[in-house]
Structure formats: C-alpha cells, structure tokens
TORPA-4810 file (N, C-alpha, C, O; in nm, 3 decimals):
<nodes>
NODE_1_13.233_-12.689_-6.226_13.197_-12.512_-6.274_13.305_-12.522_-6.454_13.394_-12.601_-6.487_M
NODE_2_13.273_-12.464_-6.492_13.368_-12.502_-6.666_13.405_-12.326_-6.642_13.322_-12.243_-6.602_I
NODE_3_13.513_-12.304_-6.670_13.563_-12.198_-6.687_13.519_-12.121_-6.832_13.512_-12.161_-6.948_P
NODE_4_13.490_-11.967_-6.756_13.462_-11.886_-6.867_13.593_-11.925_-6.969_13.551_-12.037_-6.999_R
NODE_5_13.683_-11.917_-7.021_13.781_-11.932_-7.090_13.746_-12.098_-7.190_13.756_-12.117_-7.311_S
NODE_6_13.713_-12.175_-7.101_13.644_-12.287_-7.175_13.551_-12.321_-7.239_13.538_-12.400_-7.332_A
NODE_7_13.453_-12.229_-7.162_13.315_-12.197_-7.265_13.322_-12.167_-7.371_13.267_-12.230_-7.462_R
NODE_8_13.409_-12.036_-7.391_13.400_-11.925_-7.511_13.452_-12.020_-7.595_13.388_-12.048_-7.695_L
NODE_9_13.580_-12.087_-7.568_13.635_-12.167_-7.670_13.540_-12.253_-7.767_13.515_-12.238_-7.886_L
NODE_10_13.485_-12.373_-7.652_13.361_-12.454_-7.720_13.244_-12.421_-7.803_13.179_-12.489_-7.882_G
NODE_11_13.230_-12.243_-7.745_13.111_-12.176_-7.855_13.135_-12.155_-7.950_13.057_-12.172_-8.045_S
NODE_12_13.294_-12.093_-7.962_13.374_-12.037_-8.092_13.356_-12.242_-8.201_13.261_-12.294_-8.261_L
NODE_13_13.421_-12.263_-8.189_13.425_-12.421_-8.215_13.317_-12.451_-8.261_13.304_-12.472_-8.381_I
NODE_14_13.163_-12.466_-8.130_13.042_-12.491_-8.211_13.013_-12.438_-8.286_12.971_-12.521_-8.366_A
NODE_15_12.999_-12.313_-8.342_12.954_-12.207_-8.419_13.015_-12.174_-8.513_12.991_-12.070_-8.575_A
NODE_16_13.132_-12.280_-8.550_13.206_-12.252_-8.646_13.271_-12.143_-8.728_13.307_-12.133_-8.845_R
NODE_17_13.272_-12.071_-8.627_13.314_-11.916_-8.648_13.489_-11.967_-8.657_13.534_-11.916_-8.760_E
NODE_18_13.564_-12.021_-8.608_13.663_-12.034_-8.596_13.707_-12.163_-8.625_13.608_-12.229_-8.593_F
NODE_19_13.789_-12.240_-8.665_13.836_-12.392_-8.614_13.914_-12.411_-8.482_13.944_-12.317_-8.408_T
NODE_20_13.934_-12.500_-8.466_13.972_-12.538_-8.359_14.193_-12.575_-8.385_14.279_-12.586_-8.298_A
NODE_21_14.207_-12.581_-8.535_14.287_-12.553_-8.557_14.394_-12.394_-8.570_14.515_-12.372_-8.565_E
NODE_22_14.278_-12.317_-8.589_14.357_-12.162_-8.607_14.343_-12.094_-8.462_14.416_-12.002_-8.424_E
NODE_23_14.233_-12.153_-8.381_14.206_-12.119_-8.195_14.356_-12.145_-8.163_14.431_-12.061_-8.113_L
NODE_24_14.399_-12.294_-8.204_14.534_-12.370_-8.120_14.642_-12.258_-8.182_14.728_-12.227_-8.099_A
NODE_25_14.651_-12.200_-8.297_14.731_-12.126_-8.364_14.734_-12.004_-8.313_14.848_-11.958_-8.306_G
NODE_26_14.633_-11.922_-8.266_14.582_-11.834_-8.236_14.679_-11.789_-8.112_14.750_-11.688_-8.106_Q
NODE_27_14.661_-11.906_-8.005_14.689_-11.901_-7.887_14.846_-11.994_-7.827_14.890_-12.029_-7.717_L
NODE_28_14.884_-12.003_-7.954_14.992_-12.055_-7.944_15.047_-12.184_-7.874_15.159_-12.194_-7.825_L
NODE_29_14.957_-12.272_-7.876_14.922_-12.362_-7.789_14.902_-12.550_-7.919_14.819_-12.549_-8.011_V
NODE_30_14.960_-12.632_-7.902_14.914_-12.757_-7.999_14.787_-12.778_-7.964_14.733_-12.787_-7.854_P
NODE_31_14.740_-12.787_-8.092_14.607_-12.858_-8.069_14.522_-12.948_-7.970_14.404_-12.940_-7.937_L
NODE_32_14.624_-13.037_-7.931_14.580_-13.120_-7.771_14.596_-13.044_-7.677_14.532_-13.070_-7.575_A
NODE_33_14.654_-12.969_-7.676_14.614_-12.864_-7.578_14.489_-12.774_-7.569_14.418_-12.774_-7.468_T
NODE_34_14.470_-12.718_-7.648_14.318_-12.676_-7.668_14.248_-12.781_-7.625_14.181_-12.770_-7.522_L
NODE_35_14.251_-12.864_-7.677_14.119_-12.955_-7.651_14.091_-12.992_-7.503_13.984_-13.018_-7.447_E
NODE_36_14.223_-12.985_-7.454_14.189_-13.043_-7.306_14.159_-12.888_-7.231_14.122_-12.887_-7.114_Q
NODE_37_14.175_-12.779_-7.295_14.111_-12.654_-7.248_13.959_-12.614_-7.265_13.901_-12.536_-7.189_Y
NODE_38_13.912_-12.667_-7.355_13.817_-12.706_-7.389_13.754_-12.761_-7.351_13.639_-12.726_-7.379_V
NODE_39_13.765_-12.875_-7.268_13.710_-12.999_-7.209_13.722_-12.984_-7.088_13.690_-13.082_-7.021_A
NODE_40_13.780_-12.836_-7.000_13.827_-12.819_-6.883_13.928_-12.916_-6.814_13.918_-12.912_-6.692_A
NODE_41_14.008_-12.988_-6.853_14.087_-13.065_-6.803_14.225_-13.048_-6.751_14.302_-13.111_-6.678_T
NODE_42_14.223_-12.896_-6.845_14.331_-12.835_-6.811_14.318_-12.704_-6.773_14.242_-12.640_-6.846_M
NODE_43_14.364_-12.649_-6.689_14.376_-12.478_-6.696_14.436_-12.416_-6.763_14.556_-12.433_-6.779_V
NODE_44_14.348_-12.302_-6.838_14.435_-12.234_-6.934_14.521_-12.145_-6.859_14.473_-12.097_-6.756_M
NODE_45_14.636_-12.112_-6.891_14.697_-12.008_-6.795_14.636_-11.858_-6.845_14.573_-11.848_-6.950_P
NODE_46_14.666_-11.727_-6.746_14.606_-11.622_-6.750_14.692_-11.544_-6.893_14.636_-11.450_-6.950_L
NODE_47_14.803_-11.585_-6.932_14.837_-11.548_-7.083_14.780_-11.591_-7.176_14.760_-11.517_-7.272_S
NODE_48_14.743_-11.699_-7.178_14.653_-11.743_-7.292_14.505_-11.678_-7.287_14.442_-11.622_-7.377_R
NODE_49_14.480_-11.697_-7.191_14.280_-11.632_-7.168_14.321_-11.517_-7.245_14.239_-11.486_-7.331_Q
NODE_50_14.456_-11.425_-7.237_14.457_-11.280_-7.244_14.443_-11.295_-7.368_14.338_-11.252_-7.415_M
NODE_51_14.530_-11.353_-7.452_14.535_-11.399_-7.623_14.397_-11.414_-7.646_14.353_-11.333_-7.727_L
NODE_52_14.316_-11.495_-7.597_14.235_-11.551_-7.621_14.071_-11.434_-7.628_13.970_-11.438_-7.699_L
NODE_53_14.113_-11.348_-7.526_13.993_-11.245_-7.489_14.047_-11.143_-7.618_13.969_-11.103_-7.704_A
NODE_54_14.151_-11.119_-7.617_14.231_-10.984_-7.734_14.157_-11.034_-7.874_14.078_-10.957_-7.928_K
NODE_55_14.186_-11.175_-7.936_14.157_-11.230_-8.016_14.003_-11.224_-8.062_13.970_-11.194_-8.177_F
NODE_56_13.928_-11.250_-7.980_13.763_-11.249_-7.959_13.712_-11.118_-8.015_13.638_-11.101_-8.112_V
NODE_57_13.777_-11.011_-7.917_13.709_-10.898_-7.936_13.766_-10.858_-8.063_13.698_-10.807_-8.151_I
NODE_58_13.876_-10.877_-8.073_13.945_-10.832_-8.258_13.844_-10.880_-8.395_13.818_-10.816_-8.497_A
NODE_59_13.798_-11.016_-8.352_13.805_-11.085_-8.502_13.657_-11.151_-8.456_13.586_-11.127_-8.554_R
NODE_60_13.583_-11.214_-8.368_13.427_-11.251_-8.374_13.370_-11.150_-8.348_13.392_-11.057_-8.271_S
NODE_61_13.240_-11.191_-8.464_13.132_-11.056_-8.479_13.011_-11.126_-8.373_12.931_-11.044_-8.328_A
NODE_62_12.994_-11.270_-8.331_12.918_-11.327_-8.203_12.936_-11.289_-8.108_12.862_-11.207_-8.053_S
NODE_63_13.027_-11.330_-8.065_13.116_-11.346_-7.913_13.216_-11.208_-7.837_13.322_-11.220_-7.775_Q
NODE_64_13.147_-11.093_-7.866_13.236_-10.986_-7.913_13.265_-10.988_-7.764_13.376_-11.004_-7.712_K
NODE_65_13.102_-10.963_-7.677_13.109_-10.961_-7.547_13.151_-11.057_-7.441_13.179_-11.030_-7.324_R
NODE_66_13.149_-11.166_-7.497_13.231_-11.274_-7.434_13.361_-11.283_-7.403_13.406_-11.348_-7.309_A
NODE_67_13.449_-11.194_-7.513_13.529_-11.161_-7.504_13.582_-11.047_-7.423_13.695_-11.054_-7.374_G
NODE_68_13.495_-10.927_-7.404_13.515_-10.806_-7.340_13.490_-10.880_-7.163_13.519_-10.820_-7.060_H
NODE_69_13.449_-10.977_-7.166_13.398_-10.997_-7.018_13.508_-11.117_-7.009_13.563_-11.107_-6.900_M
NODE_70_13.559_-11.225_-7.082_13.673_-11.217_-7.006_13.826_-11.213_-6.994_13.916_-11.289_-6.957_L
NODE_71_13.809_-11.048_-7.060_13.965_-10.993_-7.059_13.871_-10.926_-6.932_13.949_-10.957_-6.842_H
NODE_72_13.772_-10.864_-6.869_13.795_-10.818_-6.788_13.863_-10.926_-6.666_13.961_-10.896_-6.598_G
NODE_73_13.797_-11.039_-6.658_13.785_-11.159_-6.543_13.960_-11.177_-6.516_14.033_-11.195_-6.418_Q
NODE_74_13.983_-11.155_-6.696_14.183_-11.149_-6.617_14.194_-11.077_-6.567_14.190_-11.095_-6.445_V
NODE_75_14.223_-10.892_-6.634_14.279_-10.879_-6.570_14.232_-10.836_-6.388_14.298_-10.768_-6.310_V
NODE_76_14.147_-10.877_-6.373_14.108_-10.893_-6.259_14.205_-10.968_-6.160_14.256_-10.928_-6.055_A
NODE_77_14.215_-11.097_-6.227_14.298_-11.199_-6.168_14.424_-11.165_-6.142_14.486_-11.189_-6.039_A
NODE_78_14.488_-11.072_-6.305_14.602_-11.074_-6.240_14.668_-10.987_-6.161_14.787_-10.989_-6.132_L
NODE_79_14.562_-10.888_-6.118_14.578_-10.760_-6.043_14.598_-10.818_-5.913_14.679_-10.769_-5.834_G
NODE_80_14.520_-10.937_-5.881_14.518_-11.024_-5.775_14.650_-11.058_-5.706_14.699_-11.036_-5.595_F
NODE_81_14.696_-11.140_-5.853_14.809_-11.165_-5.829_14.884_-11.093_-5.804_14.973_-11.132_-5.729_E
NODE_82_14.886_-11.010_-5.834_15.027_-10.927_-5.826_14.977_-10.850_-5.718_15.015_-10.733_-5.717_N
NODE_83_14.887_-10.894_-5.609_14.820_-10.782_-5.505_14.878_-10.639_-5.523_14.972_-10.580_-5.470_K
NODE_84_14.754_-10.593_-5.651_14.766_-10.438_-5.691_14.623_-10.405_-5.664_14.573_-10.295_-5.688_S
NODE_85_14.554_-10.521_-5.607_14.378_-10.484_-5.579_14.428_-10.418_-5.459_14.537_-10.443_-5.407_T
NODE_86_14.321_-10.306_-5.404_14.284_-10.215_-5.309_14.241_-10.326_-5.218_14.183_-10.429_-5.254_T
NODE_87_14.281_-10.286_-5.073_14.191_-10.383_-4.935_14.193_-10.276_-4.848_14.281_-10.190_-4.842_S
NODE_88_14.086_-10.283_-4.779_14.041_-10.229_-4.730_14.091_-10.240_-4.535_14.123_-10.358_-4.523_H
NODE_89_14.101_-10.200_-4.453_14.148_-10.216_-4.323_14.064_-10.169_-4.201_14.099_-10.172_-4.083_S
NODE_90_13.941_-10.125_-4.254_13.800_-10.119_-4.181_13.720_-10.108_-4.224_13.742_-10.119_-4.344_G
NODE_91_13.619_-10.090_-4.206_13.444_-10.090_-4.264_13.454_-9.967_-4.355_13.554_-9.897_-4.345_P
NODE_92_13.369_-9.938_-4.435_13.380_-9.855_-4.530_13.295_-9.716_-4.481_13.205_-9.735_-4.399_R
NODE_93_13.309_-9.632_-4.510_13.259_-9.502_-4.489_13.146_-9.504_-4.512_13.106_-9.540_-4.623_Q
NODE_94_13.037_-9.453_-4.383_12.865_-9.456_-4.463_12.842_-9.337_-4.479_12.890_-9.237_-4.426_T
NODE_95_12.723_-9.359_-4.597_12.698_-9.228_-4.647_12.598_-9.159_-4.574_12.488_-9.206_-4.543_W
NODE_96_12.650_-9.021_-4.542_12.548_-8.946_-4.470_12.473_-8.868_-4.563_12.358_-8.846_-4.526_T
NODE_97_12.501_-8.827_-4.661_12.366_-8.790_-4.792_12.421_-8.603_-4.745_12.360_-8.510_-4.798_G
NODE_98_12.563_-8.568_-4.621_12.589_-8.436_-4.668_12.701_-8.429_-4.701_12.779_-8.524_-4.711_R
NODE_99_12.724_-8.308_-4.723_12.876_-8.270_-4.848_12.980_-8.262_-4.720_12.957_-8.213_-4.610_R
NODE_100_13.087_-8.317_-4.761_13.256_-8.265_-4.694_13.239_-8.091_-4.738_13.190_-8.024_-4.829_K
NODE_101_13.288_-8.077_-4.653_13.348_-7.909_-4.644_13.498_-7.897_-4.647_13.551_-7.786_-4.641_R
</nodes>
C-alpha cells in the first residue's frame, strides 16, 4: 500500500505543478530523500508530512483537497502517538430516542 504522502508527492510532480527540487526544498530534505519518499522506499516522518500538507493547502490549486486529507491524517496520527485520543472502557451508550432531563 502506497502512503497518502507518497501519492500526493507523485501527483504533484506528475502534474508539473512543482518540481522535485522545489518540493525537496519545502520539505527541507535532499532530493535523494524526496525520491525515496515518492518511491515509498522510505517512510516520511510525520513532521515532513505536516509540512507537505500545509504547503499543498497553501500553494496547490489542484491538490488542495488531498492536502487537507493528509493534514487530517497527520493530526490523527500525532494524537495517537501522544495518546491524546479518547478511548472508551465499555460499550457506547445506546440511543433511546428520549431526552435526558
């Protein structure tokens, strides 16, 4: 399975919206590392994924939606890593259709 960040990078380069050199500069990585991210041979750290998402949201006309989706995924992954997500100890309450008073 190809990560969303790798697909987004690949589509930005294929659409010629940005060059690989521009994207590497925005992500603060060498060009060789960017190529590994695109090929999905190296996992892109969450910090770089967040940079990519914010860059795409701000500067891309055609991939803005994909940038928002990546941003949401990164926020969720960071929440999971930091254990700030909510978990429940039992089953959820069922809806009865009656208002609580």
